[in-house]
C-alpha positions in Angstrom: 6.0 10.7 7.7 2.2 10.1 8.1 -0.1 7.8 6.9 -2.0 8.8 3.8 -5.5 9.6 4.4 -8.8 6.9 3.7 -7.1 4.2 5.0 -8.2 3.0 8.6 -6.8 0.3 11.0 -9.7 -1.7 12.7 -9.4 -4.9 14.9 -11.7 -7.8 13.0 -11.6 -11.2 14.8 -8.3 -10.5 16.9 -6.2 -9.4 14.1 -5.7 -5.5 12.9 -6.3 -4.9 9.2 -6.0 -1.7 7.6 -8.7 -0.8 5.3 -9.1 1.3 2.3 -11.8 3.9 2.7 -13.9 6.5 0.1 -11.4 7.0 -2.9 -8.8 5.0 -1.7 -11.3 1.8 -2.0 -11.6 2.3 -5.4 -7.7 2.7 -5.9 -6.5 -0.1 -3.8 -7.5 -3.4 -3.9 -7.0 -5.3 -0.8 -6.6 -5.3 2.9 -3.3 -5.2 4.9 -2.9 -7.3 7.9 -0.7 -6.1 10.6 0.8 -7.5 13.8 0.0 -5.8 17.1 3.6 -4.0 17.2 2.5 -2.6 13.5 -0.6 -1.9 14.9 1.0 0.1 17.0 3.0 1.8 14.8 0.3 2.6 12.4 -1.3 4.5 14.9 1.5 6.6 15.7 2.1 7.2 11.9 -1.8 8.3 11.7 -0.9 11.6 13.7 2.7 11.6 11.9 6.3 10.9 12.7 9.7 10.5 11.7 11.7 7.3 12.4 13.5 8.5 15.7 10.2 8.8 17.0 9.0 5.3 16.2 11.9 4.1 17.3 11.4 5.9 21.1 8.2 4.8 21.0 8.8 1.2 20.3 11.2 1.1 23.2 9.3 2.7 25.5 6.2 0.4 24.5 7.7 -3.2 24.1 10.8 -4.7 25.4 13.4 -5.0 22.8 16.7 -3.7 22.4 17.2 -0.3 19.7 19.2 -2.0 17.5 16.3 -4.8 16.7 13.8 -1.8 16.9 15.2 0.2 14.3 15.5 -2.9 12.0 11.9 -4.3 12.8 10.9 -0.4 11.7 12.8 0.1 8.8 11.2 -3.2 7.3 8.0 -2.0 8.3 8.2 1.5 6.8 9.7 -0.2 3.6 6.5 -2.1 3.2 4.5 1.0 3.8 6.1 2.6 1.1 6.3 -0.1 -1.4 2.3 -0.4 -1.0 2.1 3.4 -1.2 0.5 4.3 2.1 2.9 6.6 3.5 3.2 10.2 2.1 
């Protein structure tokens, strides 16, 4: 999985926002607000990663059990897919 090109993550006034740029700015109307952990996962997905890699990275970075990390990541991936943000 990888985030589609022409979307960037910005920290604006303490909040993480995904902003469309270039041609995506025409196709995608809106901005997506992410939590700190969502921004963390977004950064990994910019380079490309599978679900297992995301879980492993989440467990390294946050004090969370594997079941919770997996459930949160599954919800996050679903939302990104629904917004057509993943390749």
